[in-house]
C-alpha positions in Angstrom: 4.8 -27.0 0.9 2.6 -24.2 -0.2 2.6 -20.6 0.8 -0.2 -18.2 0.4 0.4 -14.4 0.6 -2.6 -12.2 0.8 -2.8 -8.5 0.3 -5.3 -5.7 -0.1 -7.1 -5.6 3.2 -7.8 -2.5 5.2 -10.4 0.1 6.4 -13.1 1.2 4.0 -16.3 3.2 4.3 -19.7 1.6 3.7 -20.4 1.5 0.0 -16.7 1.5 -0.8 -14.6 -1.0 -2.7 -11.5 -3.1 -2.1 -9.6 -5.7 -4.0 -7.9 -8.7 -2.3 -5.1 -10.7 -3.9 -3.6 -14.0 -2.9 -0.6 -15.5 -4.5 0.3 -19.2 -4.1 3.8 -20.4 -4.3 5.7 -23.6 -3.6 4.5 -27.0 -4.7 1.4 -25.8 -6.6 1.4 -28.0 -9.7 -2.2 -29.2 -9.5 -4.5 -26.6 -8.1 -8.2 -27.7 -8.2 -9.7 -24.6 -6.7 -8.9 -21.3 -5.0 -11.1 -19.1 -2.9 -11.9 -16.9 0.0 -13.4 -17.4 3.4 -14.0 -15.0 6.2 -14.4 -15.0 9.9 -16.0 -12.2 12.0 -15.4 -12.0 15.7 -17.4 -14.6 17.6 -18.5 -16.3 14.4 -17.5 -19.4 12.5 -15.4 -19.2 9.3 -17.7 -19.0 6.3 -17.3 -19.3 2.6 -17.2 -16.1 0.6 -16.4 -17.2 -2.9 -14.5 -20.0 -4.7 -13.3 -20.5 -8.3 -12.4 -23.9 -9.8 -9.7 -24.6 -12.3 -12.3 -24.7 -15.1 -13.5 -21.3 -14.1 -16.8 -22.1 -12.4 -17.5 -19.9 -9.4 -19.5 -20.1 -6.2 -20.6 -17.3 -4.0 -22.2 -16.9 -0.6 -25.7 -15.4 -1.0 -24.7 -12.5 1.1 -22.1 -11.3 -1.4 -23.7 -12.2 -4.7 -23.8 -9.2 -7.0 -21.3 -7.3 -4.9 -18.2 -9.5 -4.9 -16.4 -11.0 -7.9 -13.8 -13.7 -7.7 -11.2 -14.2 -10.5 -8.0 -16.0 -11.0 -4.8 -15.7 -13.0 -3.7 -19.3 -13.4 -0.3 -18.4 -14.9 0.5 -16.5 -11.6 -1.3 -18.9 -9.3 -3.1 -15.9 -8.0 -6.7 -15.4 -7.0 -8.5 -12.0 -6.6 -11.6 -10.9 -4.8 -13.1 -7.6 -6.0 -15.5 -6.3 -3.4 -17.9 -3.4 -3.9 -20.8 -1.9 -2.1 -19.2 -3.0 1.1 -21.3 -3.2 4.2 -20.4 -3.1 7.9 -21.4 -6.7 8.1 -18.6 -7.6 5.7 -16.1 -6.7 8.4 -14.1 -9.8 9.1 -10.7 -11.5 8.6 -10.6 -12.8 5.1 -8.6 -16.0 4.4 -7.4 -17.2 1.1 -7.5 -20.9 0.5 -6.2 -23.3 -2.2 -6.8 -27.0 -2.8 -4.1 -29.0 -4.4 -4.3 -32.5 -5.7 -1.3 -34.8 -5.2 -1.4 -38.4 -6.1 -5.2 -38.4 -6.0 -5.3 -36.8 -2.5 -6.6 -33.2 -2.0 -4.7 -30.9 0.4 -6.1 -27.6 1.5 -4.0 -24.7 2.5 -4.8 -21.4 4.1 -3.3 -17.9 4.1 -2.6 -16.0 7.3 -5.7 -13.8 6.9 -6.2 -10.1 6.1 -8.5 -7.8 8.1 -11.2 -5.9 6.4 -13.1 -3.3 8.4 -16.1 -1.5 6.9 -16.9 1.5 9.0 -17.6 5.2 8.7 
């Protein structure tokens, strides 16, 4: 199995910055991509950013230019550096990883970490 441990959430003022980390452990021998999603109250879970093993990244339009995703493959850890935070960024942020086993992809999710942007 795979475990994802997230850290770095909290309360921040508008315009502030935060950095999320997510470490994957367990059977993680063939990670294809890692990323972050978020879910605000009453809303569906939405993609924030993903990074593939080769390094290519994808961002939601709402966070482009403000958030940066990166990855330490040796540590199976993904980071999300968030700056210029806005109240609308308030949500529970979930780490996700996709692992390939015998040609089949399996996606795993972290428990989520709350980010609140408020003055």
